[in-house]
N, C-alpha and C positions, 0 to 999 in steps of 0.2 A: 504492499500501500503505499509508504513511505517512498519509491522507488516509480511509482506511479506519477505521483504532487510532484518530485523532482525536476523528472522528464517533462513533464506538462507545462511547467514551469520553465524549464529553460527553453524548448520548444518555442514558448508562445513569446520570449525575447528576441528572437530570429526572425526579422523581415519575411514579408511574405513575398519579398520581389526573389530572396533566394529560391526561391521552388520553380520559380517560373525563369523561362528563359524570353518574354519578352517584358516591358517596366507595364503598372494596372494605369495608365495614363495612356498605352497604346494599342487597345484592346478592339481598336475600331482597324476597319482593311478594306481598303480599294479592291471594287469588283472590275472582272472583266464587261466589257460590250458585249450583250447580246444579242444579234438577230433572231427573230420569230419573221419568218414566211411561211404563208399561205395562199390556198386557191380559194379565190370568191365563192358565196355555193352558189349554186344552178337556182333563180332564179324563184323557178318554180317547182316545186318537192314533189307536186297530185300533177301530173301535165293535163290541160285541160284544152275543150275541143271546143275553137275560136271561131265566128264566119265575121269578119270585118272587110268593107271597103266595097270593093267589087266584087268579090262573094256576094256580098248582104246583096248589095243593091241590081246580081245577073235573077236572086232566088225568083218564083214566080208569086212572091206574098207580103199579106198587107201590114198582117199584124204579125208581133213577137211572137205568138204560138204556132203563124204558119212556122216559119222560119225555124223555130225550135224539132219542127220533123225528122229535116233533117240529119241532126247528129245521133250518132247509136244511144240505143238502152235508153230511148224517152219516148213515153204514148202519153202523147195530147191527146183528151181526153174534150168534144165536145161537146156538150149538153140545149142543144137547138132550142129551138125556139124564140117566144116571146121574155128578154131580161137571159139569156141562156147567157153561160159561160163555156170558156175555154181553159182548163187543168191542164197540166204537165204534173206528172211524174216520172221518175230515175229509177231507172232497176227495181220495179215494182211495187215500193215502198208507198206509196200512195201520196195524194197530194198535200196532204197536211206533215208531209216530209222532207218537202222539197222548199229549201228556200230563195226565197227572188229577191236580188239583188238592183236600183236603181238609181244609178251616179251615187254609191257607195249607202245610199239610205235601204237599208231592209224592209222589203214591204209587209204589212199584212191583213190580216183580218178576221176581226174581234168577233166578230157576226157568226163564221164556220172554219178561217184557218183556211182557205181556201182566195187562193188571187186571182185575179178575172187574166190573162193575158192577150185575149183577145180586142182590149181595150187599147194598147199600146199596141201603136200604128210604127213603124219602121221607118218615118219618113224622118226620125229627130235621131236614131240609134246608127249610132258609129260602130259600135263591136259585139258584138254577145258572144257569150261565154258558156261550158257548162260544166262545174268540178262534177265531179264522184266525191262526195267527201267536202272537204274542208275544204278552204282557197287558201295558201300555201303564205299566209301572213302570220306576223307572231302577233299584234293586234287586230285581235274580230270580235266582236261582243259573240255572250255564250249561247245565244241561238243557233248562228250561223252550228257550233261543235254539235248542235243536238239537230245539228237538218241531215238525212242520207246525202241528198245534192245540195248542190248552188246554182241556178242559172243568174249572171249578171254582165246587166244588157247598159251601154252608158251610151 
């Protein structure tokens, strides 16, 4: 016990600098420069079917619903008659599971959840896109994540 106390007292008198090869005030070090390179990710992770420009004007269609017939995996239902609507479903998931976006605004119908695509004329539409699933954007509304497919026109 005496030797333990004596050795502790002797070791406490020795400066800490004697145990290390660098002084205490120079513990910071300069790191070399690191250059990180990476490829830019693709714009669309999920590819979209798109009609735009001359392709869209060449179609013999008057409304967005008529133009959507040219996309694969799409069913356009026409409920004819007075006040009838034209709806679209993707991959047979039903009209309520299809999101419709017009100029970045998600369209919705509080009464029955179905959007009448026959009321939108192709005169002022520059592009029409169909996404199976969600768009490849980071920031999007939660309603887009709940859709089986999305129709985007602008």
